[in-house]
N, C-alpha and C positions, 0 to 999 in steps of 0.2 A: 034450526037456522041460528035462533041464538047462541045454541051452546058452538055452533061452529064459527060464528063471528068472534065468541071470547076465545075459542083455541087458533081464532087467526091472529087477533089482536095481542094473544099472550104469545103468540111465538114470534111477532112482528117486534115486541117489544124484546125478546128475549135476543132476536137477531141485533136490534139496535143497541141493544146494551153491551152484545158479546162485540159488537163493533166498535163502540164507544172504549170497551175494555182493552180493544187491541189496538185502538187507535193511543190507548195512554199507555199503554204497552211500549208500543213504537216511538211516542213522542216522548212518553216519561224516563224511559231510558236515554232517550239523545241530550235531556234535561240535567240527569243524574251524572252521566259519562263526560268528563273534558278530558279531549284528545290530547292536550298538553301532558295531562297525568300519565301517559302511556309510557311516556319517554322517561325513563325511570333514573332518578337518581344515580351518579356513578365518580366513583373517586379519580380522583385527578394525582396522578402521583408524580414527583418529582426523581428523575434520574440522571445518574453519572453515566457516561458514553460507554460503560460496559455493562449496563444495565443494573447496578447496584441503586435500590430504591432508597434515597436518603430523606425523604420527607411525603405525607400524604395530606391531602384535603378532601375534607367530605364532609357532607351532612350525613348520609348514609355509606358506611363502609361499604360499597359493594364494586362488583368489577363486571359489566353485564357480557354474558356469552351466547352463541346462539344455539339454536336447539340442535343443529348438527354434530358441535361440538360436547353435548352432554351424553353420556351411552348409554342406550337402549334400557339396559336394567336400572340406572338411577331412575332414569323418566318412569319406568313402572314401579319402581318402589317408593315413589308418591302416590300414584296412580293408584295401586291396590291399597295403601291405608288411607289416603284421604278421599278417594271418588273413585271408585273401580269402576262405576258405568259411566264415567268421564266424556269416553269415547261413541256414548249412546243415547244421552240426551242432549238437550239443546239450551243448556245453560243451568237447567232447574229439574231438580230428580223429583218429581211429583210424589211418587211413592214414598219417598223421605220426607217430604213436606210434611205430607199426611200423617204420617208417623211423629214426626216432630210436633205438631200441633196437638194431637192428642198426649204427648205427653207433657206439653205447656200446661194442658186444660188437668191434667189427673197432677202435676206438679204444684198448680197455683201459680205460678211465675214463669217469668221468661226464662228457657234454659236454651244451651246454645246445641245447635245440632240441624242437620239437614242440607248443611251449605256444601254445595259442591265446589270444587276447584274455580268454577268461574265466579259463583258467588263470594267466594274466598279474596277472587282478584279483584272484582269489584269494591268488597267492603274496603280491603286495604287501599285502593288507589284514591276511590271516590269518596268515602264514607267517614273516614280515618275514626273509625272504632266508635261510630255513633252505635249507642245501645236503646234506643228510644224505641216503642212498637213500630214506628213506621220505617225503620231501618232494615227489615227484612223486604219489606214490599219493595224499597229502594235499589236494594239488592238484587231483587227477582228481576224487575226491570232492566237493571243496569246490565245484569248477568244475559239475559235474552239479546239486548242491544249488540252486547260485545259477541254474542254467538254469529249474531246477524253480519258482523259487520267483519270478524278475524276467523282465520282458520284455528282448528282445535291445536295444532302447533305450534301457531303463533300465541294463544291463549296459554299452552301449557309452558312456553318460554318465558312469557310475561311472569308467569307465578313462580316459576323454579328462579328467576332472576329476581322476584320483589321479595320473596319469603325472606322472615328474620330468622337467625340461626344462633340468635345469644351471643354476648363477647363483642357487642357493638359491629357484629358481621352481617350483611346483606347478601342473599342471593348463593346460589350453588357454588359458584367458582369462589369469592371470596372466602366462603365456609371451608372449601376444599384445601383450600391456601392455607388458612390457619388452623384447621385441625390435623392435616395430615401432610403440610406442607408441600402440596402438589398439587396441577391441576386439574379440574373434574374430570375430563376425559382419560386420565390415569386412575380414577376410582374403584377399587373391588366391589362386589358385591355386598359385601358384609360393611364398607365404608359407606357406600350407596344407600344402603339400610338406616345405618346410624342416622343419617344426616335426615333421610325421609322421616323415621321417628321423631325427630327432633321438630319438628313441622307443627306438632298439637302444643306443644309447650317447650320452648326452645331452654327455658330456665330451670322449669323442673325435669326436663330430662337432659340436662345439660351432663356431658362426659365427663367436664373436671368437677361439677360440685355433686354431681349423683352418679356415678359410674354404675352403680347395680341396677338404678333405673332404667339408666340408660342401654344395657345390655338387654334389660328385659324388654324394654321397647323395640330395640332394633330387632331381638329374635320375633316379636310379633310380626314386626312387619317380613322378616324372610319366612315365618308362617303362612300369611295372606299370601305373597307371591307363590310360594309353592301350591297352596292349596286353587291359586287361579292358574294354575300351570305356566308362572312365569320363568320359573327354574325348576331345576331337575331335583331328584332326590340327593343325588350327591351334592350338586353344589349347595343345597339347603343343610345337608348334614355339615360341610366343609367349614360354611360360614357363618353356623351358629356355634362352632367349636373356636371360633377366632377371638382373638382377644381384644380389645378396642383399637389398639395400635395406633394411637394418638399421637403425633408427632408434630407439637404444637410450633407454631409460626409467629409467636409474639413479636408484635413492633414495639422495639427497642428505641429508647429515645436517642438522640443524636446532637447533645447540648452543640460539639463543635461544629455542626454543619445550620445552626441557627442561624448566623448572620447571613453566611450566604443564603439559605431559602429567602430569608426577608430581601434582600435582592435583586432574589429572582422574581419575588411576588411586584415588588415595585416597578420591575421591568415589564411583565406583564401586563402591568394597569396601565403605565405612562405609554408603552409603545404597542402592546397590542390592544389595548383599550378591553380587557379581559378582568373583571371585578373578582373580588374574593368571593362573591357569592357564584358568580358564574362556575368558578373553579371547583367548588365545593360541589358542583352538580352536574358539572360538563362531562365528567370524566375524560381530561385531557391527559395527553403523557406530553411532560417538557422533558427534554434532554438539557441537561445544562453542560457548562466548560469547566465544570470543577475538577481540579487533580487532588483527589480523594489525599493522597501524601502530603501535600503540600499543604492542603487544609488543615489536617491533622497537626500536621508540625508546626505550625502558625500557632494554632489554638494551645497546643499543651506549652510552648516558649511563652504565650500571652500571658500563663496564669502561674509564672514567677513572680516574685514581686521584688527580686533583686535587680529586673529591670526597668523597674517603674518607681521614680525616686518624686518625694512626695513629704510634705511637711506632716502630713494625715494620710489615713486609708480613703481608698477611692478614688486613686488616680484612673483614669480611664485612657483607653487606647484603640487605635483603629489601623488595619493594614490591609493593602490590597496589593495583590501580585496579577499579573496581568501578560500574557503571553506575547513578544515582541512584536513576532510576523503577522499573526491573526487578531489582535485584541480580545481574546478569551481572557474571562478573568478566571484564572486557575483558583485564587484563594483570597477570600474576603472575611476578615473578622472584624465582626460589628462593635464589638466592645468586650471588656474582660466580661466573665460571666454573663455573657448574653443570653438572655430569652426571648423568644419570639414576641414581637409586641413591645419590645424595647426602644430605645432611642437607637437608631443605626446610625454609629460615628463615620460610616463610609460615606455617608452622602449629606454631612453635617458639615457646614463651612465653618472654617476657621482662619485664623491669620495665619498666610504660613511663611513669614519672615524674611529672613535671605534664600529662603528656596527660590523667593520671585525672580531671581535678580537672574538667572539663565535665560528665561522665557519671556520677561519682562524689558531687559536691558541690553545684555551683552550678546544673545542671539538677534534681534534686530537689529542692535547697532552693526554688528559683523556681516550683515548684507549691504552695508554702506563700503564701498571700496576705501572710503579712509579709516574707516577702523576694523583694525586687524588683531589677529592675538597679542603682538609685542606693540600696538600702537601705545605711545605713552598718554597718559592721561592724569590731571591734577589728583593727587591727595591731600589734602587740607582740609581743614576747618573750615569751612564756609556757608554763607547763607543764602541763600536763592529764593529771590520772592517771599521773603520772609519764612523760608523754611530751612532749619540748621540741618545741616547733615555732618554726623561724627562719627568715628569709627569707635568700634566697641570698646577699644583699650586705649581710646587717646591719643594713639600712635601714630604719627604722619611721615611720608617718608618723602613728601614735596611731589614728587610724580613717580608712577607706578605705571607697569604695563597693563595691560585688560587681563593678561592670563595670572599675573601673580594678584591683581586685586580678587580675580575670580578664585583662587585657591585660598588666598588668606581671608576670603570674604570681607573684604573693606565698604564701610557704607558710603563715606564720601564720593569715593570716585563714582560708583555706582550711580549714585545721585547727581553728580555733575554731568554723568555721560548721559544718563535720562531725560535731562532738562537741553543739552546740545542735540538729540536726535529727534525730540517732540513729543508730548505725551500724548498727541492725537496717532503719530508715526506707530508709535509702541502698543497703542491700544488695537491698531488695526490687524497687527501679528495677533495677539491675544485671540481675538476675535476669530480669526483663521485656526486656532487652536479650539474654539467652541468657550472661550474663556468671554463673556460679555461682562463686563465689570461697569459700575457705573462712577466710580471714582476718579476724579480729574486732576490730582495733587501728587507731588513729585513723591510721598510716601510710596505711591506704587512700586519704587525700587526698589523698598525694603519690605515688602508682602503689609503694609502698612494699608489694609484693606477694610472698608465700613464693613461690608458682609464676610469677605474671605472667600477661601474653595476649599472646595469637601477633598479628601485622601483621593477618590476614584480623579476628580478633575486634574488633581498634582500628577498623578502617572498618566493620564493620556497625555497631559502638555508634554511631559517629559518623553514620551515616546517617539516626539519629533528628533530629538537627538539621537536617538538609539536606530532610528529607523532612515536614516538619509534624508531626513529633511520633512520625514511626513507623518503627520496624526492619523490615528484611527479611532473610530468611536468604539468604547469597549462594549463587551455583551458578555451577559451572563448566559446567555438561553443558546443554545446553538440550533435544536428543532421542537416545532410542537405540533403532536398528533392531536387528532380530533377522535373521539369515541369509537370511529370506525375504523382507526387505523389509518387514516390519510394526512400525508404532511400539509399542513396548512402554514407553515413558516419556516425557513430555513434562512442561517444568520448570512447574511453576504456583506459585511461590512465595507464602507469605500473609505478609501483614502484621501486625505488632503493634503496638497504639497504647501507648507508653510517656509522650510527655509533650504538652502542648496544644499546638495551632498557634501560642498566642501566645509562650509558652516557647521552642517550637523558633525561633521568628522572633527572639525579645530574643535568644537565643545565636548566630545566625547574624549579625547585628548587629554582636554583643560580637568573637566571631572574627573577622570581619572587620577589626575593631580590631586583632588582637591582630597579622593581617598586616601592615596598613598601618602601624602605628606602636609594634607591642610587639614581644614575643619572636619572632614569625614573621616579623619585617620584612626579614631576609638574604634575599639575592638579588632578582630580577628576574623579575615576570610583570606585566602590562600589564590584565590583565582581572579577573574577578569570581572570589576566593579567601577561604576562610575557615578557619580552622585554629588547631590548638596544638601549642605544641612541649612536648617533654619529657626531659630527660636524669637521667642518676642517676650518682651517683659511685662513684668506684672504688673497691673494698673495702679496696684493700694500696697503692694511690697518691696521696696527699693531693693535692688542687686538678684532679686527671685525672678522665677520664670512664669509665664502663663501655658505660653505653647510649644513644643519641641517637634521637630520634624526632622527627618531624612528621606530624600527623596532620589531613587536612583535605578541604575540597571545594569543587567549582566547582557552578554549575546542572545540570552534565550528570553529575558524577562524583563518588564519593569514596574516597580513597586513602589509604594508611597506608605510609611508609618508616622502616625501624628502620637503624640501622648499630651494629656492635659486634665483639668478639670471638667465635668459639667456645669459647676457652679466657680466662678472668678470673682473670690471676696477674700479680704484680709487672712480670712482661716482656710485657704485652699489655694494652695503655691507650689510650683514645681521647686525643688531644690536644686537640680543640676537640669543643665540644656540639651542640647542635639546630640550630644554623644550617648545619651544613653535609646533613643531612637536609631541611634547609627548602631550603637553594639548589637541593639537585637535585631536589625534587618541581617547583618552579618550572622549572626547565630544561628537565624532561620536559613538563609543560603548555604551556611556551612552542614547542616543536618539535610537539605536538601540534595546537596553535592554530593554525598555518602553513595546515595544509589543512581544519580540521575549524571554525575558527571560532567558537571559544567564547564564550559569553556575557559581556558588557564587566559586565553588573552582575546581581544577586539581585532577582527578582520579588517583592514583599511577595503574599503568598497573601490573600484577600477574607477579611472579617470580622477583620482582624487588625491592630491598631495599631502605627503606627512606633513603634521606638524612637527618644527624641529623643537627637540629638548630646548628649555630655558637657558642660556648661561648665565653663570656664575663669574663673575670678575672678581679677582684678586683682589683683597684690600690692603695689603702691604707688598710692596713691591721693593726688594732689595737690589737697587742698581750700583753695578761697579763698572770700572773702567780701566782700560791698558793702553799704551800707546806702543807701536811697532814701527821697525823703518819702512820705510815703502812710501808709494804716492807721489803726487807733483811736486808737495812740498817736504820730501824727505819721510815726515812721518804720518802715519794712519794711525784712526785709532777704532778702538772695538769696545762696544758696549756690551754688558752681559747683563741678564735680571732673572730672578727666579720666577718661574713661569709657572700658570694655572694648567692643572691637569687637562682641563679643555681646550683641546688644540683651534677650536672656533675661533678663541678669544685675538682681535688684530691688536696690534700695539700700535701704538702712533710715537715716532721719538721728536722730540722738540729741541731746538736750541734757543738759550736765553737771551734775548737783545732787548734794545730800547723798544719800548712801545710793546707790539705785540708780539710774543715770542712765535718763531717760525718752525711750521713741521718740516723736517726735513727727509722724513721719509716714515714707512710703516712695513710691519711685517706681520705674516699670520701663521700662527701655532709653532714661532721660533722663539728662542731667549736670548738672541743677538744682533746684534747689527753691527756694521762695519762704517765707518765713516774715510771717505778716501783719500780727503788732504786736510792736515792739521796744521794751524799756525802755532807753535808752540811759544814764538814770541807774542804772541796774542792768542790766551788761551780763552775757550770758551765754557758754558756749561751745558749741561744736557741733563734732560730726564725725558722717563716714559712714563706714558698715559693709556690703560686699557681701554678699548673701543667695545663695545655688542654691539656686531654687526645686523642683530636682530632688532632692539630696540632703539638703533642707533646714536646711543647715549655713551659719553667716555666716564671712567670711574676714576678712583683716586690715582692723582699721578704718584711717580715713584721718587724716592730721594733723587737729591741734584749733585751730579759729578760734574770735576775738570778734567779736562782734556790738557796737561800741562807735564814740563821736566819736573 
């Protein structure tokens, strides 16, 4: 009975210990396994609309692929060489474990071995290459847990996606694309065996660094596959005779795209709350709006020093090109020789100078009926509320039309007009263009802002004139796909009306003249272009420049280009102003025109009136007179003068008399006038004055003539 009691007690202890061990395995595995780690890090790609990858973000360069897309022979190659009993065990191959323990005892140290595919997966996912004696125990309990929770196919899928293949590449899909430039589903038996052979040591069996070892290891894999009946004799023989067949798809740096990519990353964080860390792990596909040709063209021209005037090296610049209709950012140059992580000048605020006048003064003013393109406004040096407005050349006409003030970029008229329409009124329009500035002074008219505006903001605001009065938020991102290839974002920017179509068209007509004969006439471009220049005086070097701008648009694009130094001190200044960004913009457009055939003219919208061209009044009118018989008083008179080429000029005919001279008639587009009755015994004197019907202003009068015998 005593022996029976001990047997029962021993058996009970064994059962309890077994239950405790089983519970330890069950609960221990759950403690080791972190379900979040079952979602593998995946590479985020940044692609153009035609599928060209221009950038990647990753912690581990991995492209997850489902087990269904991995060919059977590839799966079998890994199973054959790494764990041929994979489909028979429950996570741990106890025969291999016993063998490994014996080898450890014989060796007197811990050696590798006995790890199943499931155990390798557990080690790589949860144990981070822990080499302690407890690591093997943790592998075992984690492997058993995985086998209870996941199917064999899912475990194999995770393993094939997790494994490292050297060269910074993880997973069979990324490895296939890197080493053979094709997806895993197109791998041959020999290629699949080569990748399987690298699993044991991707660096030691690298086909790039150690091709002979790689071939030998591949052939070993093929032999095991043949021995286990996974491939036929013929397939085995053919595969062994195959060369490595590498076709490396190494990622080449794209410095021309870095500025655009930086803009994309900023948009991802600010608009979509996707951090860089999330991008490096999330496996997103970001489809961007970049026009590769436009981006490369701008990048190439930005590298030419001749376009950047400075007293020393280091002149910086930024350029953004936006599709007029959609708001898509076609190109973005963040700086010269820009690298990811540098200062992105596309989003850095700078003082815009006179490029501010259309959006802050003339556009808002023309929304009032009393201010139209040919309305006359003062052009004289003046002080308003302790702010002195002077023209850059210190030349004044007394009065000038809004049209001419804009084309010549006069400062004094712009400041006067801003004062008339009111700063708060002007800022209301700026806010509609998403330009929220804190400044409240008249310096706004000349772009004298405390913080400035970015090239991207300037391009967005000028879009209002290019698109019938509507602004649109620009976007560098077209679509975002998650790792399941589901669309989680598709761009649909909304327009916001700012100006009337008539005001927008009038501004386009005027800004076209700025380019053709005004401050924007530097450089050569033979197609339609409207725009405005801007420059700011250097704070420390008299007569030199701090910022230089050209903001403009074609029928297809809106652009903004800025130049200047990052540091504005007495040792860094531009030696020329806005003519240089104007030239560079035109050079970029000229190159694009060679392949895109840009429009030669702007198309006037429906229900919008043409803006007449300005009228140039003749300066020196040579008036002549003659008498002829006829009329009530026997004689009649004829006045004849030299006329302007523009037949829209109206001529007022005056007769001198005591007090105020009397206007006796007018003619339009003619150079003669008949006086029906002339008293030769009391002759009178006459003169002609040209009149501009657009500005409603008379010009210089002609010489005076007398009608006498």
